[in-house]
C-alpha positions, 0 to 999 in steps of 0.5 A: 309820506308816512309808509316807505317800503325798504329794500336792504341788501346785505353781503348774505341776505336780503330783505323787504320791510314796510316801515311806517311813522306818524312823525313820533313812532315807528312800525316795521314789518317784514314783507320778503327775505332772501338769500343772497348767494354768490355764483361762479362763472367762468372762474369768476364770483358774481352776484346772482343779480338775475335772482335778486332782481326777481325777487325785488319784483316779488317783494314789491307785489306783495307789498302792494296791498299794504299802500306804501307811499315810497320805495328806498333801497340800500345795499353794501358799497363798492360793486357795480354793473355796466349797462347799455342805453336800453338797460341791458347788461354789458357787465353784470355785477362781480363780487367783491371777494373776486380775485380779479383785482389782484394783479392791478392794485399796485399798478393803479397805486402807482399811477398816483405815486402810492397808496397813501398818494391815492388816499390823499386825494380821495380819503378812502382807504386802499383795499383789494376790493375797491372800486377803483381796482375793479373798474381798472381790472375790467378795463384791461380784460374787456375794454369793449364794455366800457366803450359806447353808450354805456352806464355805471351803476353802483349796487343801489343804483342798479336796483333803482334803475330796475324799478324805475328805468332811471340811469343815476349814481347816488352819492353816499355810495358813490364815495366808497368807489375811490373815484370822488373828489371830496371837495366838489363831490363828483367824479374825479376827472384827473382820477378817471383820465389816469385810469384811462376810464371815460367820465361819459360812462357815469351818471348824474349824481343823485342825493338823499331825498331826491328822486330816482324816478317812478315805479314802472306800471308793472310793479304795481296793480292798483297805483301810479307815481310811486316814487322811488326815493334816494337815501344814503344807499350805502348800508353803513350810512344808512344805519349811521342815520338810526344811531339812537343818540341825541348827542352830536359826537358819538362813536358807532360800530356797524356789525354786520359781515364787516364792522364799520367802526366810526364816528360822524363828522361834518367834514373828512379828515384826510391826513398822513395819520388818518391814512396810517390808522387804516381810517376812511371818510364815506359820505353820510346823511345831510352831507356828513361824513362816516369817518371810520375803519372797515374791519373784518366782523362777523364775516370770521365767524360765519366762515367759521361756521360754514366750515364745521357745518361742512365737516358734518358738525353744524353749529349755530351762531348761539352755540359758537357764542357759548363755546366762547364764554365757556373758553378761557379769554385767549392769550393769542390774538389775530389782526381780523384785517389781515389779508389771509382772512379776506378769502373764503375756506378753512377759516379755523386752520387760517386763524391757528396758522396766523397765530403760529406764524406770528409766534404766539401761543398755540390754539387747541380746538374750536372753543379756543379758536372761536374765543380768539376771534372774539377777543381779537375783535374787541381788542381791534375795537379798543384799538381803533377807538383810541386812533379816533380819539387821538386824531379828532381830539375828541373823547367819547364815553359811549360806543353805539353798536348796531346791526345783526352783530349786536345779537351776540352779547358776548361780543357787545360785552367784550367790546365794553370790556376792551374799550373801558366804554358804556356799549348801547347795543341796537337796534338790530335793524339800523340799516333799514330803519335809517334808510326809512327814517332818511326817505321820511326826512327827505319827504319832510315827514320828519324835520331832520335826522336828528329828530328821526334819532329821538324816534329811534330812543323812544322805540326802546330797541337797545340794551346797555353794556357796562365795562367789567374792568376786571375782565379787560383783555 
């Protein structure tokens, strides 16, 4: 295999990218890009899955003339659909920002003796959007949708099913659900029993490098037997495979709608200390663990921008960065992960109110609000770094930042300043590149992820930011 068609789904947009390698170099070309806008139906926030699947078909047909040899898929975590045996939707995928879990979180946690006890079973932090809460909410409101011959498919599995007809659950994505046993690496029957969920709804597990199935004939006009290859299909896990480092131990920040700050380990770290630090254990490539903290990242900027645009003051991300550069470093800070920031709606006012209710100096004007968010994210990154070093007993002299957030050089520089570490920023398209690299490793076109990372390094897709010690936050 030398050419793979990658589908990379983010929370706001998706893209189909052709990635080609000769074993030493990479060539990428975007084939198709489309928005990922949620829809509200009967007061429930859904992903617009019908439109997304239609765009997938459009992308495959557009890519047919490129002669690709495989397809691979990554998406965000936690969300899922329920399908019947004929491939019809029983429950379409609900958006993780929907409020349906609000009334069940405490009830679910109580089944296990508290959120901390559930963490000790799964290694996954409690968050309002976790699959375990979504699935339990579905069971309470529409139990009939989980009975009979039905199939639980997380988002990458759903796309793969659409392309092949196969019902499988990919391991790395499944780890985000808080339903897996970290030792057996399979669905935890004890957890499912306490939830009252039949294990029969889950599909056979598939690992990176294995094949979901082959493209249905309707997707390709000229060729047959094109495999849809499983990769670490949670977007963070895919991106980590493209970290441009030859070091075995490194720190990373995947910067998109979420900022995922973590490190790669050979085994999970499930302890009271890790739980209190907000660190979670998710599956990665080749059996590795991404030990990380979920931080509300570019979402904060996206919502500030959306609010001002709706009020007739359109702001580009570049303009927001300029406003922040021209503002003094903030003397007030927010906790980026505070629940008040989790839902859409008037983010500038939410930031101002948080500062006021915590007794800090009030913010005045859009420049100060934006700068507060920048400095708060950088400070949160520095704090998370300290937690990871303490818990793992390791020290790191670099932070590898990748994803769309690395287009923001101020955020990269402030991260270096706050942490006192060199920041290596890039590649921007780390998720799609990592996705493809794992497909190539699975096929044998590249011998290992370590060798794949060397290809990323040689591609020269990074920029370095050194800490400026007189600018520490």
